[in-house]
N, C-alpha and C positions, 0 to 999 in steps of 0.2 A: 504492499498500499504506499510504499514511498513516493509514489508519483501522483499519489492522489494529494501528496501534501509540500512537497518541493517548490513547483514554480506557480502556484497559484498567487506566489508573490509578487512575480514578473508578468507582463504579454507584453509582448511587445505591441505593440506598442501604438500610443496613442498621440493625439493632435493640441496644439497648443501654438497658436498663433500669437499673432498680435496686434494690436491697433493699428490700421493698415495704414502707409502713407498714399498722399493724394492718388495716387498713379494704380493703387490695389482698390482702393477705395471707386476709381471708375470702372477699375476691371470689375469688379462686383454688380455695379450697376448696370452696364451691359448686359452681363450675364442674368439668371433667375433668383441668385444669392441676392436677398432685399433684408436693409439693417434692421427693419422693424420688426423681423421675426424670431431676433434674437429679444426682442420683450414678449414674444409671443407665450402664454402658457403654454400651451401645444407644442413649444418648439421644447418646451424643458422636458417635457414628457418624454421627447427622446434624451433625455440625459439619465431619466430613471431604467429607460430600458438597457443604456449604452451602460450602464450598474451595473443591473443582475445579470447582461451576459459578460461581465467581467467576473462576476463572484463563480460563472461555473467553468472558468476557463483552466486548465490543467494542467499536466506537463506535456501536452501531447503538441509542442509547443510549431514543430516543425508542420506539421499540415494543417495546422490553426491560421500560421502563417501564409504555409507555400499553397494552401488550397485558395488564395486570393485571388492567385491568376487565374481562378473560374469565376470565383465568386462575384471577382470584382464588377468583371462586363456585365453579368447574369444583373447584377442590382443597377449597375446604368441602363437596361433594357427594363425593368420597371419590373422586378423579381424580388422587391423587398421582402412578399408578407411568406412569399415560398421557403426565400431564403433561411429566412430563423425561424419557421414553423418546420422546417427541414431538418436545419441547423441543431435547435433542441431536442426532437423528436429521438433525432438521432447520439444526441450525450445521452439520453434521460435512459434509448434500449440498450445500449452503449453500455451503462453503469449495470444495467439489471442482468446482460449475458454473464457480466465482471462478479458477479455476486454468483454465479453459480459453475463462472468456468473452473474444470481441474486440471489443465494442462496449461504448458505455455505458452502454446500457441492460439489456444484460446484464451487466454488474457490479452495476445498480440490484437488477435482478431477485434475483438471486446473492445479491449479498452482503447489500446493503440490506435486501432486505425477504426474506426465505427467512432468514439468519441472523439478523436482528433478530426478526423471529416466533418461531423457536424460542427465542432468549432470553427471549423475554417468557415463551413458555408456559413455563417452566424457573426463571425467577426467583422469582417470589411461590410457585411453592409450596415451594421449598427454603427463600422467608427465616420465612413458617408455619410450617411444620415443625418448625425448630429452635425459633420462636417457644413453639410448643406444650407443645416435648418439657421446655423448661426454663423456672424458675419465677425461686429468688433468683441463679443462676448466669445469668443466660437474658441479661445483658450483655458479659461478657466471652465466652460459646461461639458469639454472633452476632459479638460484631466478629473472634474467631478467625475465626470462617468468612467474612466478607467481604475478612480480608487475601488473600483468591484472588485480588482484583481487584491487589494490589501483586505477587504473586509472578505474575501476567502480564503487569505492565508491565513487570516485568522479561526474562521469560523469551522473549514472543516477540518486541521491536525486538531481541535478540541473535540468534533463529534465522532472522529477514529479513534481518539486515544483513550476516550471517556466508556464508548458502546463496546470497543471488540473484545476488553474483556468479558463485557459482560452479557452480550447478544450472541459474538461471534462476526465472525469475519465477511460473512455473505450478509446478514442482515444488518450491519452498519452500512455497506456497499450501499443496501436498497436504501438505506437511511439516507445517504448523499445523493442516491439521483432523486429520493422523492421532493433533497430541496430542491435539484437542477430543475425539475419538473414544476416546481412556483416559480425560481425564478423566470421560468424560459417562459411560462402561461403569459406572465409576467407582461414582459417584454412584447409576446407575440399580440396581448391584445389591444399593447401603445402602437404599435405599427404597423395595426389591423384596421384605425381610426378611419386613415383616410386614404385616400386613393393615391400612391407613391407616384411621382413626377419622371416622364420615363426622357432619356438621355439616350439617345442609342449611340454606339462607341463604331470605331472602323472597324475595328475588329478585338477578339480577345486577345491576344499577345500579340502590342504593337512594337516589332521590331525596328520600323523608324523613328521610333522615341531615342533610338541610341547615340542616331543621328544628330542629335541636339546635344551640346557638349556640358549643359546643366544639368539634364537628366542623367548622363552618362557620371560625370563624377555624383552625382547621389546618391547609384545605386548600385556602386563601388564601396563607395563611404557606410552604403548600408550594411551592405556584405561583412564588410570588415569590423563594424561596430560590434556583430554580434557574433561575431568569432570569438572575442573577449567577455561578450556581455552576459552570458551564464557561468562564466567559470570561478568568479568569484561565492556564484551564489551553490553552487557543485561544492565548491569546497570548503566554506565559512566551517561548517561545524567538524567533520575530517585536520584541518589545521588546525580549530583550537582542541583539538584532543589530541595530535598526534606532537605540535611543536608547541602547544602552551601547557598541556597537563589538565583540559580541562574534562569535568565530567559529562556525562552523555545528559545530563536536562540541560547545565550551561550552554552546551552548545546547540542544544535544539531552542535556548531560547533567543542565543546569538541572529537566527534566520525572524525570531520577533522582532529586531533592533531593526535588521534591514530593510524590516514591511515597517516598522513606524517609521524608519525615512523617509521610505518609499513615498508612503503619504506626504508626507510635505513636499516631497521634490515635486511630487504631483499637479500639486494642487496654490500652495504657498507661494511662490516665485511669481504665477501668475497674476494672483491676486493685487500682487506688490509693481508692481511694471505691465502696461500694459504698451506698450511704445516701442516698440523694440520688433524687427519683423524677424517670421519665424526661421529662414535660413540664419540669421545673429544668434539667435538664441540656441538652433542646434549646432552652432560653432561650437559655443558659448559651455555646454552641458560636455559636448567630446572631449575640449579643451580641457573640463576641470576630473573628467575620470582618468584624463593620464596619470593627470599630479596626481590621485586620488591611487590608479593601481601601481604605480610607480612605490607609493607611499606604505602599499602593503611590504613593498621587503623590507621596512625600517621597524615592524611591529614585533615588537619582543617579550611582552606582557601584555597578561588578559584584559586590564585596564586601557590600555592602547588600541588594543584589538577591537573591544565596545564601542568606543568611540569612532576607531576605523569601518565597525558595521553599518553604523548610524550613516556616517558620512558617504559613505556608498552607497546606501538606501536613498538617499538624496539624489546623488547621480544618476543614479539606477532609475530614479521614479522621475526625472527629468529627461532623460536617456528615453524612457518608453513614450511619452508623451511627444519628443520636438521633432522627430521624424514625420508621423503621419502629416500635423500642422504645416512642417515643409511641404511636403506632398502638393498641397490645395493652392501654394505658391505659384500666381500663374506664372511666371518663369519657367517653372516647373510642370505645370500643366495648366496650358493655354485656354485649352475649354473646358467649360464644366462635365461636358458629357464626356469627356477623358479621365475625369477624378478614379471612380473605380477598376478602369482597365490599368490607370498608372502608381496606385496606389497597390492593387495584387502585384504586378510587376516589381515594385521596388521591394514590397514584402515577401516577394521569392526569394531574392536576394539574399534576406536577410531569415532567412526560415535554411537558407544554403549553409550560411554562416553560424549559427546557430546547431545546424547540425552536426557540425566537422570542429569546431571549437574545443568543447571538451574533450574530443577523444585526442585530437595533438597535444590540450594541456596536459592530459593524462599521462602522455606516452611522456613526457617529461616532469613528476612528477614523483618523487622516490618518496613514499609514504612511510613505508618501515623506516626510515632514517630521516622521518620528517624533515625533505629537502623539497622544498617549495619554489626555489628564488628563477630558476629557469621558465617554470611555466608560470610568474609574475610579471618577469620581464618582457617576457614573450606577448604576453597578454598587451600588456603595456604601449608594447611596439607596435601592433596595430591599430589598434584605438587613438596613436598617435598617427599614424597612415591616414587610418579615418578622417584626422582632425584634419591634414596637410588639404586633403581634400577639399574637406566644406568652405574650409577658408579660398579657397581656387572660386569654389562654387559662391563663396561668398561674393568675391570683388567679379566673379563673370555677371551674376542675378544684378549685381549692386549699378553695373556700367552699362547692363541692357536699360534698366529701370532711368536712368539718367537720361538716355537718349530718349525715351518715347515721351 
């Protein structure tokens, strides 16, 4: 059941733009975005839908992000209800099947594939809908929506830890499935209230987008960021136990510290400042991540590591929201009708990075000898490379905006 606990904490990724410059406001006015929608009560309901969708997010991060390359174009074509309904149903069905699975391949099919595909179907459409409903308040709307991942990181470990000794594995997983069902029904009820606006995309996977230097830089940066992103979450408990001598209970609580920091990183910065463009926000968080990852190499005691966990939580929360906010920037997505497609393409790059990052770092870690330096350094290098690309993207986007 570790997979039900682990990465509920962080989920890739969300939105946080910022108050747009005049040219960005003009872009939104020329499209179907309406500033007054940010004040609309019904628009905020989509934040609730996003919140409960994030609560359902588990360790099937690759499918959750990677399947967006299919779900994104379908969302552009107006299939929001179908995607959210099917996605929520697959998650519940997969968990129910996990509760009766007895062999490894059955767990893989039920929880890994079925639940992962369900998450992938619901993830991008909810992100896209929240993004389209808001303009100037988009950062805080998507930040609040993404805090569902933090809530999931609290409630699911508590449910699992308390119920397995009392009612066993099978019924514990069924309880988790019923929680998922409640969240899914709430999200589905919200998205079914009104017809979805259709923005036909040109194709499911638009290779011509890579002819645009800003989008190419952005996609490569997403890949590099997520090679490193989940490495700390993977090794925080093990590092605490083997390198610092922490108890099992304390090592588990460190993930809660990361989770608390993530909640702050997803919300507080966007409440305090709404005058920075989304690409600049992404640039800031990647730079901060480089500092924190390399700083991990200097941690030598438990008190310092607890502080580091909170710091990484804040940074990882920012990184979870900043990229999706940046995707909707007109430099990266010139037409609103391409938002789902380009969001799915960039998330596929993130999913590949997430898939290969932990195994690469695992080959560099010597757990028995408590040697983590190589993995820490390589994680920092990958994040630094991503930061370089984002800085170049920022320059290109600034030049384009100044010419408009």
